[in-house]
C-alpha positions in Angstrom: -8.0 -8.9 26.4 -10.4 -11.0 23.8 -11.2 -14.4 25.0 -11.4 -17.5 22.1 -15.2 -17.3 22.2 -15.5 -12.9 21.3 -13.3 -13.9 18.2 -15.7 -17.0 17.1 -18.1 -15.1 14.8 -14.8 -14.0 12.7 -14.0 -17.3 13.0 -16.3 -18.3 11.3 -17.4 -15.3 9.5 -13.3 -16.1 7.7 -14.1 -19.6 6.8 -17.0 -19.0 5.0 -15.4 -16.1 2.8 -12.8 -18.2 2.1 -15.3 -21.6 1.1 -17.1 -19.0 -0.6 -14.2 -17.8 -2.7 -12.7 -21.5 -3.3 -15.7 -22.4 -5.2 -15.1 -19.0 -7.9 -13.6 -20.4 -11.3 -14.0 -20.2 -14.9 -15.4 -22.3 -16.8 -12.5 -23.3 -19.9 -14.3 -23.6 -23.0 -13.3 -27.5 -23.0 -15.6 -27.7 -20.2 -18.4 -26.2 -20.8 -19.6 -29.6 -22.9 -19.5 -31.5 -19.5 -22.2 -28.8 -18.1 -24.6 -28.4 -20.9 -26.4 -32.2 -19.4 -29.3 -32.8 -22.4 -31.1 -33.1 -18.7 -31.1 -29.9 -18.1 -32.5 -28.8 -22.0 -36.4 -28.2 -22.2 -38.2 -31.3 -23.2 -39.6 -31.2 -27.0 -43.3 -29.6 -25.5 -41.9 -27.3 -23.6 -39.8 -26.2 -26.8 -42.8 -26.8 -29.4 -45.2 -24.6 -27.2 -42.6 -21.2 -26.9 -42.2 -21.8 -30.6 -45.9 -21.3 -31.2 -46.1 -18.8 -29.4 -43.2 -17.2 -30.9 -44.6 -17.3 -34.5 -48.1 -16.7 -33.3 -46.8 -13.9 -31.9 -44.1 -12.6 -35.4 -46.2 -13.8 -37.8 -47.0 -10.5 -39.2 -43.8 -9.3 -39.3 -42.1 -13.1 -40.9 -41.4 -15.2 -37.8 -37.8 -16.2 -37.9 -37.0 -15.7 -40.7 -39.9 -17.2 -43.3 -41.1 -15.2 -46.4 -45.3 -14.0 -45.0 -47.0 -12.1 -43.1 -50.8 -12.0 -41.8 -52.4 -11.3 -38.7 -50.8 -13.9 -36.4 -54.5 -15.8 -36.4 -54.5 -19.5 -36.6 
């Protein structure tokens, strides 16, 4: 015979499992704008640095659709 105290780990595990599964849901397309908050976007300095690195690496192949070439040196 099991005592109530010996079933405590099972109860805790089941409770945590149900709580975790209750948080799983699909985000509808019309709800996605709520998750794309402006404060979650990188700031302009991060964007400028990332673009500078990208253009420096891709300068020999033309970058983002721009014509030209070269070694990428500044």
